[in-house]
C-alpha positions as CSV (number, residue, x, y, z in Angstrom):
1,M,168.2,16.4,103.9
2,T,168.2,19.9,102.5
3,S,168.0,20.3,98.7
4,K,170.1,22.7,96.7
5,P,167.1,23.9,94.5
6,F,165.2,25.0,97.6
7,L,168.3,26.7,99.1
8,S,168.7,28.7,95.9
9,V,165.0,29.8,95.9
10,M,165.1,30.6,99.6
11,A,168.2,32.7,99.2
12,A,166.7,34.6,96.3
13,A,163.4,35.2,98.2
14,L,164.8,36.5,101.4
15,V,162.4,38.8,103.3
16,L,163.7,41.1,106.0
17,C,161.2,42.9,108.2
18,S,161.8,45.4,111.0
19,G,159.2,46.8,113.4
20,A,156.3,44.6,112.2
21,P,154.2,43.2,115.0
22,L,152.6,39.9,114.3
23,L,148.9,39.9,114.9
24,A,146.2,37.3,114.3
25,Q,144.6,39.3,111.5
26,S,146.9,40.2,108.6
27,S,147.0,41.1,105.0
28,R,149.8,41.2,102.5
29,I,151.3,43.1,99.6
30,S,152.6,40.8,96.9
31,G,153.5,41.0,93.2
32,V,156.0,40.4,90.5
33,V,158.8,42.5,89.1
34,R,159.7,42.4,85.4
35,D,161.9,44.1,82.9
36,E,160.7,46.0,79.9
37,T,160.3,42.7,77.9
38,G,158.1,41.1,80.6
39,S,160.8,38.8,81.9
40,P,160.9,38.4,85.7
41,I,163.8,40.1,87.5
42,R,165.4,37.8,90.1
43,G,167.0,39.5,93.2
44,A,165.3,42.9,92.8
45,I,165.3,44.8,96.1
46,V,161.8,45.8,97.3
47,K,161.6,48.3,100.2
48,G,158.3,49.2,101.7
49,E,157.7,52.1,104.0
50,M,154.3,52.7,105.8
51,Q,153.2,56.3,105.7
52,G,153.1,58.0,109.1
53,V,154.4,54.9,110.9
54,A,158.0,53.8,111.6
55,M,157.6,50.5,109.8
56,T,159.9,49.3,107.1
57,L,159.9,46.0,105.2
58,T,162.6,44.9,102.8
59,S,162.5,41.9,100.4
60,A,164.2,40.5,97.4
61,T,162.4,38.8,94.5
62,D,162.7,35.1,93.9
63,D,163.6,33.4,90.6
64,R,160.2,34.1,89.2
65,G,160.4,37.8,90.1
66,R,157.9,37.4,93.0
67,F,157.9,39.1,96.4
68,I,155.5,39.2,99.3
69,F,155.1,41.3,102.5
70,V,152.9,40.1,105.4
71,I,151.1,43.2,106.7
72,S,149.6,43.3,110.2
73,R,147.7,46.6,110.1
74,S,145.8,48.8,107.6
75,G,147.7,51.7,106.1
76,D,149.2,53.3,103.0
77,W,152.6,52.2,101.7
78,I,155.3,53.4,99.3
79,L,157.2,50.6,97.8
80,T,160.6,51.2,96.2
81,F,161.9,48.7,93.6
82,E,165.5,48.6,92.4
83,A,167.8,46.2,90.8
84,P,171.3,46.4,89.3
85,G,171.2,47.9,85.9
86,F,167.6,49.3,86.2
87,N,166.1,52.6,87.2
88,P,164.5,52.6,90.7
89,T,160.7,52.9,90.8
90,N,158.3,54.0,93.5
91,V,154.8,52.5,93.7
92,P,152.0,53.3,96.2
93,A,150.0,50.6,97.8
94,S,147.0,50.7,100.2
95,V,146.3,47.8,102.6
96,R,143.0,47.4,104.4
97,L,142.6,44.4,106.7
98,G,139.6,42.3,105.6
99,A,139.8,43.7,102.0
100,A,141.4,42.2,98.9
101,P,145.2,42.5,99.3
102,P,147.2,44.5,96.6
103,N,148.9,42.3,94.0
104,L,151.3,44.4,91.9
105,D,152.9,43.9,88.5
106,V,155.9,46.2,88.4
107,K,158.1,46.9,85.4
108,L,161.6,48.3,85.7
109,E,163.4,50.2,82.9
110,R,167.0,49.6,82.2
111,R,169.4,52.4,83.1
112,E,171.6,54.0,80.5
113,N,174.1,54.6,83.3
114,P,174.3,51.3,85.2
115,E,175.6,52.8,88.4
116,A,173.3,51.8,91.2
117,S,171.4,53.9,93.7
118,G,169.5,53.4,97.0
119,V,170.7,50.5,99.1
120,L,173.1,49.7,96.2
121,A,174.5,53.3,96.0
122,G,178.2,53.5,95.4
123,I,178.5,49.8,94.4
124,D,179.5,48.6,91.0
125,S,176.2,46.8,90.2
126,R,177.5,44.8,87.3
127,A,180.4,43.5,89.3
128,L,178.1,42.7,92.3
129,T,175.7,40.8,90.0
130,A,178.7,38.9,88.6
131,Q,180.0,38.1,92.1
132,L,176.6,36.9,93.3
133,A,176.2,34.6,90.2
134,A,179.7,33.3,90.6
135,A,179.2,32.5,94.3
136,A,175.9,30.7,93.5
137,A,177.7,28.7,90.8
138,M,180.3,27.7,93.4
139,I,177.6,26.3,95.6
140,D,176.1,24.4,92.7
141,E,179.5,22.9,91.9
142,G,180.1,21.9,95.6
143,R,182.9,24.5,96.1
144,Y,181.4,25.6,99.4
145,D,184.6,27.1,100.9
146,Q,185.1,29.3,97.9
147,A,181.5,30.3,97.9
148,I,181.7,31.3,101.6
149,A,184.8,33.4,100.9
150,A,183.0,35.1,98.0
151,Y,180.0,35.9,100.1
152,R,182.2,37.3,102.8
153,D,183.8,39.6,100.3
154,I,180.3,40.7,99.0
155,K,179.2,41.4,102.6
156,T,182.2,43.7,103.0
157,K,181.4,45.6,99.8
158,A,177.6,45.7,100.2
159,P,176.7,45.3,103.9
160,S,173.1,46.4,103.1
161,L,172.5,43.2,101.3
162,T,171.7,41.2,104.4
163,M,170.4,38.3,102.2
164,V,174.1,37.3,101.8
165,N,173.9,36.0,105.4
166,L,171.3,33.5,104.3
167,Q,173.3,32.4,101.2
168,M,176.4,32.0,103.3
169,G,174.5,29.9,105.8
170,N,173.2,27.8,103.0
171,A,176.8,27.0,101.9
172,Y,177.7,26.1,105.5
173,L,174.6,23.9,105.7
174,L,175.5,22.0,102.5
175,K,179.0,21.6,103.9
176,K,177.4,20.1,107.0
177,A,179.2,22.8,109.1
178,Y,176.0,23.2,111.2
179,P,177.3,25.5,114.0
180,D,178.6,27.9,111.3
181,A,175.3,27.7,109.4
182,E,173.4,28.5,112.6
183,A,175.7,31.5,113.3
184,A,175.1,32.9,109.8
185,F,171.3,32.5,110.1
186,Q,171.4,34.0,113.6
187,E,173.2,37.0,112.2
188,L,170.3,37.4,109.8
189,L,167.8,37.2,112.6
190,R,169.6,39.9,114.5
191,F,168.3,42.3,111.8
192,S,164.8,41.1,112.4
193,E,163.8,38.4,114.9
194,D,160.6,37.7,112.9
195,D,162.2,37.1,109.5
196,A,160.4,34.1,108.1
197,Y,163.3,33.0,105.9
198,G,165.8,33.2,108.7
199,L,163.5,31.3,111.1
200,F,162.9,28.6,108.4
201,A,166.7,28.4,107.8
202,M,167.2,27.7,111.5
203,G,164.7,24.9,111.2
204,T,166.7,23.3,108.3
205,V,169.8,23.3,110.5
206,K,168.0,21.6,113.4
207,E,166.4,19.1,111.0
208,A,169.8,18.3,109.4
209,E,171.2,17.7,112.9
210,G,168.4,15.2,113.6
211,N,166.6,17.4,116.2
212,A,163.0,17.1,115.0
213,A,161.5,18.8,118.1
214,E,163.6,22.0,117.6
215,A,163.1,22.0,113.9
216,K,159.4,21.9,114.4
217,E,159.6,25.0,116.7
218,W,161.5,27.0,114.1
219,Y,159.2,25.9,111.3
220,Q,156.2,27.0,113.4
221,K,157.8,30.3,114.0
222,A,158.4,30.8,110.3
223,S,154.8,29.9,109.5
224,T,153.6,32.4,112.0
225,A,155.9,35.1,110.7
226,D,154.5,34.5,107.1
227,G,151.1,32.9,107.1
228,Y,151.0,32.8,103.3
229,W,154.3,30.8,102.9
230,T,153.6,27.1,102.2
231,R,157.1,25.7,102.7
232,P,157.1,25.8,106.5
233,L,153.8,24.0,106.5
234,M,155.2,21.3,104.2
235,K,158.0,20.8,106.6
236,L,155.7,20.6,109.6
237,A,153.6,18.1,107.7
238,T,156.5,15.8,106.9
239,L,157.8,16.0,110.5
240,A,154.3,15.1,111.8
241,R,154.0,12.2,109.4
242,D,157.4,10.9,110.3
243,G,156.5,11.2,114.0
244,G,153.3,9.1,113.4
245,D,150.8,12.0,113.8
246,K,148.8,11.6,110.6
247,A,146.0,13.9,111.8
248,A,148.4,16.8,112.3
249,A,150.1,16.1,109.0
250,G,146.8,16.1,107.2
251,K,145.9,19.5,108.6
252,Y,149.1,21.0,107.5
253,L,148.8,19.6,104.0
254,A,145.2,20.8,103.7
255,K,146.4,24.3,104.7
256,V,149.1,24.2,102.0
257,I,146.5,23.4,99.3
258,E,144.1,26.1,100.6
259,L,146.8,28.8,100.5
260,D,148.3,28.1,97.0
261,P,146.5,25.4,95.2
262,A,148.5,25.9,92.0
263,S,151.9,25.7,93.6
264,A,154.4,22.8,93.5
265,D,154.0,22.5,97.3
266,A,150.3,21.9,96.8
267,V,150.9,19.2,94.2
268,Q,153.3,17.5,96.7
269,A,150.8,18.0,99.5
270,A,148.0,16.3,97.5
271,A,150.3,13.3,96.9
272,L,151.2,13.1,100.6
273,Q,147.5,13.2,101.5
274,K,146.9,10.1,99.4
275,Q,149.8,8.4,101.1
276,L,148.4,9.2,104.5
277,Q,145.1,7.7,103.5
């Protein structure tokens, strides 16, 4: 079963990567984006460009304003932050493998002129924000066909917002239209075959179809693509537990707690550890 709360968070936290090789040693750039009052900004677009290398990463903040990039090599980055109704901001970040990773706290100022720029250039940002909110509300209300139609319209108006493919796939998944959900997620993966959220989404489809073996493969790919994301590990743990492999489940759960001990996943992992014992 796939829960609506997770789908909402997953859609908001979409990470799109292009040209990022996956190596055993990695670091990350993470942080939070806030407005001038300190409130987190959900759905802010974060674009990272590595200096002197053709490597670009794009992310969107989750419902707590957080973002994360997994970085496979040392280098200097320029991060661009933008959101509807706010002035875009550029922030430098330096990553050195083996050193403490950058953790940024970025504040965006509201625009006097709300017209968007960058990847949102030429788009009525207020209307776009309203459309996204309306489509999300349709999913919450179970009006999946209307939500899908709304996301298709958004894709036409703002093709650069590839996270819409994930949201559309979520609607298909909740509708139990699994082939359509898979097609939407595959479209996302065509932008980047190593996108952790797209890989995870494919796992949710296979799990919903009752194919635990394929679901496990996709969750493993998602965990490899983003070694700091605990949700794929939680899925792998529950699949291992359900398959009778308590030792593997315990290893996954221990990794979740090690990565983010204060997270909701870690709390759930600790509870599952007690059940396994």
